[in-house]
C-alpha positions in Angstrom: 0.0 0.0 0.0 1.3 3.5 -0.9 1.2 6.6 1.1 1.8 10.3 0.5 4.2 12.2 2.7 3.5 15.9 2.7 5.4 18.9 4.1 2.7 21.6 4.5 2.4 25.3 5.0 3.4 26.4 1.5 1.2 28.4 -0.8 0.8 26.7 -4.1 0.9 28.5 -7.4 1.0 28.0 -11.1 -1.3 26.6 -13.8 -3.1 23.3 -13.7 -5.4 21.7 -16.3 -8.6 19.9 -15.3 -8.7 16.3 -16.2 -11.5 14.6 -18.0 -14.6 13.8 -15.9 -14.3 10.5 -14.0 -18.0 10.1 -13.7 -18.5 11.0 -17.3 -15.8 8.7 -18.7 -17.1 5.6 -16.8 -20.6 5.5 -18.3 -19.3 6.6 -21.7 -16.9 3.6 -21.7 -19.8 1.3 -20.7 -22.0 2.8 -23.4 -19.4 1.8 -26.0 -20.8 -1.7 -25.6 -23.9 -0.5 -27.4 -22.0 0.4 -30.5 -21.7 -1.7 -33.7 -18.4 0.0 -34.7 -15.3 1.3 -33.0 -15.4 4.4 -30.8 -12.5 6.8 -30.2 -12.5 8.6 -26.9 -10.2 11.5 -25.9 -9.6 13.4 -22.7 -10.1 10.2 -20.7 -8.6 10.5 -17.2 -5.8 8.0 -16.4 -7.2 6.8 -13.0 -7.7 3.5 -11.4 -11.5 3.4 -11.8 -11.1 3.9 -15.6 -8.6 1.2 -15.8 -11.0 -1.2 -14.0 -13.8 -0.3 -16.5 -11.4 -1.0 -19.4 -10.5 -4.4 -17.8 -14.2 -5.2 -17.6 -14.7 -4.3 -21.3 -11.7 -6.5 -22.3 -13.0 -9.4 -20.1 -16.3 -9.5 -22.0 -14.6 -9.4 -25.4 -14.1 -5.8 -26.4 -10.8 -4.7 -28.0 -9.5 -1.7 -26.1 -6.4 0.2 -27.1 -4.6 3.2 -25.5 -3.9 5.4 -28.5 -2.4 8.3 -26.5 -1.8 9.4 -22.9 -5.6 10.2 -22.4 -7.1 8.6 -25.6 -8.8 5.2 -25.8 -10.1 3.3 -28.8 -12.9 0.8 -28.0 -13.9 -1.8 -30.6 -17.0 -3.5 -29.1 -17.7 -5.8 -32.1 -16.1 -8.8 -30.4 -18.1 -8.7 -27.2 -19.3 -12.2 -26.6 -19.8 -12.5 -22.8 -22.6 -11.1 -20.7 -21.5 -12.3 -17.3 -19.3 -9.8 -15.5 -16.2 -10.7 -13.5 -16.9 -10.7 -9.8 -13.4 -9.5 -8.7 -13.4 -6.6 -11.1 -17.0 -5.6 -10.2 -16.0 -5.5 -6.5 -13.5 -2.7 -7.3 -15.9 -0.1 -8.6 -19.6 0.8 -8.2 -19.6 1.8 -11.9 -19.4 -1.8 -12.9 -23.2 -1.9 -12.6 -23.3 0.6 -15.6 -22.7 -2.3 -17.9 -26.1 -3.8 -17.0 -28.1 -1.4 -19.3 -25.9 -1.7 -22.4 -25.5 -5.5 -22.3 -29.2 -6.1 -21.6 -30.1 -3.8 -24.5 -27.7 -5.4 -26.9 -27.8 -9.0 -26.0 -31.0 -9.4 -24.0 -29.3 -10.8 -20.9 -26.6 -9.8 -18.4 -25.3 -11.1 -15.0 -23.8 -8.5 -12.7 -22.2 -9.3 -9.3 -22.7 -6.8 -6.5 -20.6 -3.6 -7.2 -18.0 -2.1 -5.0 -17.2 1.6 -4.6 -16.7 4.2 -1.9 -18.2 3.4 1.6 -20.0 6.7 2.1 -23.3 5.3 3.3 -26.1 3.2 1.8 -26.2 3.5 -2.0 -29.4 1.9 -3.4 -29.5 -0.1 -6.5 -33.3 -0.1 -6.4 -33.8 2.7 -9.0 -31.6 0.7 -11.5 -33.6 -2.5 -11.0 -37.0 -0.8 -11.1 -36.1 1.3 -14.2 -34.8 -1.7 -16.1 -37.8 -3.8 -15.1 -40.2 -1.2 -16.3 -38.5 -1.5 -19.8 -39.2 -5.2 -19.8 -36.3 -6.9 -18.0 -36.9 -9.9 -15.9 -34.6 -9.8 -12.9 -33.7 -12.3 -10.2 -31.4 -11.5 -7.3 -29.5 -14.4 -5.6 -26.1 -13.0 -4.7 -25.9 -11.7 -8.3 -28.2 -9.7 -10.5 -29.5 -12.0 -13.3 -31.4 -10.0 -16.0 -33.0 -11.1 -19.2 -35.5 -9.9 -21.7 -37.1 -11.0 -25.0 -36.9 -7.4 -26.0 -36.9 -4.0 -24.2 -39.9 -1.7 -24.8 -40.1 2.0 -24.2 -42.2 3.2 -21.3 -42.7 6.1 -18.9 -40.3 5.5 -16.0 -40.3 7.6 -12.9 -37.2 7.2 -10.8 -37.9 7.3 -7.0 -34.7 9.2 -6.6 -32.7 11.3 -9.0 -29.9 8.7 -9.1 -27.1 9.5 -11.5 -26.1 5.9 -12.3 -29.7 4.7 -12.4 -30.5 7.4 -14.9 -27.5 6.5 -17.0 -28.4 2.8 -16.9 -32.0 3.4 -18.0 -30.9 5.8 -20.7 -28.4 3.3 -22.2 -31.0 0.5 -22.1 -33.7 2.8 -23.6 -31.7 3.9 -26.7 -32.1 0.5 -28.2 -35.6 -0.3 -26.8 -38.6 -0.4 -29.1 -40.7 2.8 -29.0 -40.4 5.8 -26.7 -39.1 6.0 -23.2 -39.8 9.0 -20.9 -37.7 9.2 -17.7 -39.1 11.4 -15.0 -37.0 12.7 -12.0 -33.9 12.0 -14.1 -30.5 13.1 -12.8 -29.1 15.9 -14.9 -25.5 16.3 -13.6 -22.9 17.4 -16.2 -21.7 13.9 -16.6 -25.2 12.6 -17.3 -25.5 15.3 -20.0 -22.1 14.3 -21.4 -23.2 10.6 -21.7 -26.5 11.7 -23.4 -24.7 13.9 -25.9 -22.2 11.1 -26.6 -25.0 8.6 -27.3 -26.7 11.2 -29.7 -23.4 11.4 -31.6 -23.6 7.6 -32.1 -27.1 7.9 -33.5 -29.4 7.8 -30.4 -32.4 10.1 -30.2 -32.6 11.8 -26.9 -34.5 15.0 -26.0 -34.5 17.0 -22.8 -30.8 16.9 -22.1 -29.9 19.3 -19.1 -33.4 18.7 -17.7 -34.9 16.2 -15.3 -37.2 14.7 -18.0 -35.6 12.7 -20.7 -37.5 11.6 -23.8 -35.8 8.7 -25.7 -36.9 7.2 -29.0 -35.4 3.8 -29.5 -33.3 3.1 -32.6 -32.2 -0.3 -34.1 -28.5 0.2 -33.6 -25.8 2.7 -32.8 -22.7 3.3 -34.9 -19.2 4.3 -34.0 -17.6 7.7 -33.7 -15.4 9.9 -31.6 -16.0 11.9 -28.4 -14.0 14.1 -26.1 -14.9 13.5 -22.4 -15.9 16.8 -20.7 -13.7 18.3 -18.0 -14.1 17.3 -14.4 -16.0 20.0 -12.5 -15.5 18.2 -9.2 -11.7 18.4 -9.8 -12.1 22.1 -10.6 -13.9 22.6 -7.4 -11.2 20.7 -5.5 -8.5 22.9 -7.0 -10.4 26.0 -6.1 -10.5 24.8 -2.5 -6.8 23.8 -2.6 -5.7 27.3 -3.8 -7.9 29.1 -1.2 -6.9 26.9 1.7 -3.1 27.2 1.0 -3.3 30.9 0.0 -2.0 30.2 -3.4 -2.2 31.8 -6.9 -3.7 29.1 -9.1 -4.9 29.2 -12.7 -7.2 26.4 -13.8 -7.5 25.6 -17.5 -10.0 23.5 -19.5 -12.9 24.6 -17.4 -16.6 24.3 -18.5 -18.1 27.5 -17.0 -21.7 26.2 -17.1 -20.7 23.3 -14.9 -19.7 25.7 -12.1 -23.1 27.3 -11.7 -23.6 26.0 -8.2 -20.0 25.5 -7.2 -18.7 29.1 -7.4 -21.6 30.6 -5.2 -20.8 28.1 -2.5 -17.1 29.0 -2.5 -18.1 32.7 -2.5 -20.0 32.0 0.7 -16.7 30.9 2.2 -15.1 34.2 1.0 -13.2 32.7 -2.0 -12.9 35.0 -5.0 -12.6 33.3 -8.4 -11.8 35.3 -11.6 -12.6 34.3 -15.2 -9.5 35.0 -17.3 -10.6 33.3 -20.5 -13.4 31.3 -22.1 -12.3 28.1 -20.5 -9.9 29.4 -17.8 -10.3 30.6 -14.2 -7.9 32.0 -11.6 -7.9 31.9 -7.8 -5.8 34.9 -6.9 -3.5 35.1 -3.9 -3.7 37.2 -0.8 -7.4 36.5 -0.1 -8.7 37.2 3.4 -11.3 34.4 3.5 -14.3 35.6 5.4 -17.5 33.5 5.5 -20.5 35.5 4.3 -23.2 35.5 6.9 -26.9 35.2 5.9 -29.1 38.3 6.3 -29.4 39.4 9.9 -26.0 37.9 10.7 -27.3 34.4 10.7 -24.9 31.4 10.3 -24.9 30.5 6.6 -25.3 27.0 5.2 -23.7 25.0 2.4 -25.9 22.1 1.4 -25.7 19.6 -1.4 -28.4 18.0 -3.5 -29.1 16.7 -7.0 -27.9 18.9 -9.8 -28.0 21.9 -10.1 -27.5 22.0 -6.4 -24.0 22.0 -4.9 -22.4 18.6 -5.7 -22.2 16.1 -2.9 -18.7 15.2 -4.1 -17.5 18.6 -3.0 -18.9 18.7 0.5 -15.6 17.3 1.9 -13.7 20.0 0.0 -16.0 22.7 1.4 -15.4 21.5 4.9 -11.6 21.7 4.7 -11.8 25.1 3.0 -14.0 26.4 5.7 -11.4 25.5 8.4 -9.2 28.3 6.9 -11.9 31.0 6.6 -13.0 33.5 9.3 -16.4 32.8 10.7 -18.8 29.9 11.1 -20.7 27.8 8.5 -23.0 24.8 8.6 -22.2 22.1 6.0 -25.3 20.0 5.4 -24.6 16.7 3.5 -28.0 15.4 2.7 -27.2 12.6 0.3 -24.8 10.2 2.0 -25.0 9.4 5.7 -21.3 8.5 6.1 -19.5 11.1 4.0 -18.8 13.5 6.9 -17.3 10.9 9.2 -13.8 11.8 8.0 -13.9 15.2 9.9 -12.5 13.5 13.1 -9.2 13.4 11.1 -9.4 17.2 10.6 -10.2 17.7 14.3 -7.1 15.7 15.2 -5.1 18.2 13.0 -6.6 21.2 14.9 -9.7 22.0 13.0 -12.7 23.4 15.0 -15.6 21.3 13.8 -18.7 20.0 15.6 -20.2 16.9 13.9 -23.9 17.4 14.8 -25.0 14.1 13.2 -24.1 12.0 10.2 -25.3 14.8 7.9 -24.4 18.1 9.5 -21.1 19.6 10.6 -20.5 23.1 12.0 -17.1 24.6 11.1 -15.5 27.6 12.7 -12.3 29.1 11.4 -9.6 29.9 10.8 -7.8 27.1 12.5 -4.1 26.4 12.5 -3.7 22.8 11.3 -0.8 20.5 12.2 0.6 17.6 10.4 -0.8 14.1 11.3 -0.9 10.5 10.2 -4.1 10.0 8.2 -5.8 7.3 6.1 -7.9 8.1 3.1 -11.4 6.5 3.5 -12.7 7.4 0.0 -11.9 9.5 -3.0 -13.2 12.9 -1.9 -12.4 12.7 1.8 -8.9 11.7 0.7 -8.6 14.8 -1.5 -9.9 16.9 1.4 -7.3 15.5 3.8 -4.6 16.1 1.2 -5.6 19.8 1.0 -5.6 19.9 4.8 -2.1 18.4 4.9 -0.9 20.9 2.3 -2.0 23.9 4.4 -0.9 22.4 7.8 2.3 23.1 9.6 4.7 20.2 9.7 4.6 16.8 8.0 1.6 14.6 7.3 1.4 11.0 6.1 -1.7 9.9 4.2 -2.2 6.2 3.8 -4.4 4.2 1.4 -3.8 6.8 -1.3 -5.1 4.3 -3.9 -8.5 5.7 -3.0 -7.4 9.2 -4.1 -5.8 7.7 -7.2 -9.3 6.3 -8.1 -10.5 9.8 -8.8 -7.6 12.2 -9.3 -5.1 11.6 -12.1 -1.4 11.7 -11.1 -2.3 14.1 -8.3 1.0 14.0 -6.6 3.0 14.8 -9.8 0.6 17.6 -10.7 0.7 19.1 -7.2 4.5 19.0 -7.3 4.4 21.2 -10.4 2.5 23.7 -8.3 5.2 23.8 -5.6 3.8 21.2 -3.3 6.2 19.1 -1.1 4.6 15.7 -1.6 6.2 12.3 -2.2 4.7 8.9 -2.9 6.2 6.1 -0.8 5.6 2.5 -0.2 4.0 2.0 3.2 
């Protein structure tokens, strides 16, 4: 197991480019299984979760070739297996995204229980109900066995706006007979990117960017090429990194429309972000971070929710940024009951945080943080602890950095280019 050793207390500065969207690349790779011709993907992040999805595709018969550092060519014509490998599925939750494509293309699929971050209960019910509504017969006995004589379009209302369930039902519906209408659909940027990718292959999807998707099934999808959109969660992470360390950071390859709920939340923490180009933003140095109270001097709140609310994947980053700001803020994580449990690590470093319950934390800053020995419990908490270590006095060691590698491409190398004192060592 590898660890990061970080010498903190240094402002970071320079230019960094946002990687491709992890949660966009994974369903897009899965959707390649729907195509009848090769697909060329660019701007694919080189992270562990993507590698696992590639291994899953290869295991079922696809020919996958790395054509450049961040480019992948997928030839799905050789897919001849509909039972997914149990060990590979255990590594990532996104393995379940192959259910919709394989069911639509071959009429059957067997999916072992997926893995993923342990951040609370993560229901598969919306996936199962949505696919069943389209005509899938499903039995669950340790594994998910699905079959159908032919999927048929239908009005499907998801009982929660689940990102992956929306993606699974969309991918199944594009080859289903007739029209499918998905209500209460997730509309996060990566869901939009998947839908636009499918349209580029010949799918007929209306309502992209909304929570109602209308899909007219087609007989087949062709090949093509697609550039994965930039990772807005990574952009938010870098904004928090620059603010917490007092750095001067320019972030390139940004999609401004994907920051619609992210920038206001950081502004509430006193973080100023400048637009310096069509796809470039800057977090300038010398900011006196002051939390903006609500009207009447009331304690403000940052709360997450389905898009376009503040993304749940950035609540951990918001917490650690707030530890370096003047004032008090309530961070309300409404979507996952275990995501905030990492804050005890920040408290051990000197942060002033009260964890009210599994969903709410009150943060008062600024707090002087000190280096500690830490362990990354999941992708986003790992990045938050990395930011804390970079602005703390002294040396920190973060174990289990494989969790961070699952979501952030070559993060130690990229941070060293910004002046960070960070080394990867064998634990």
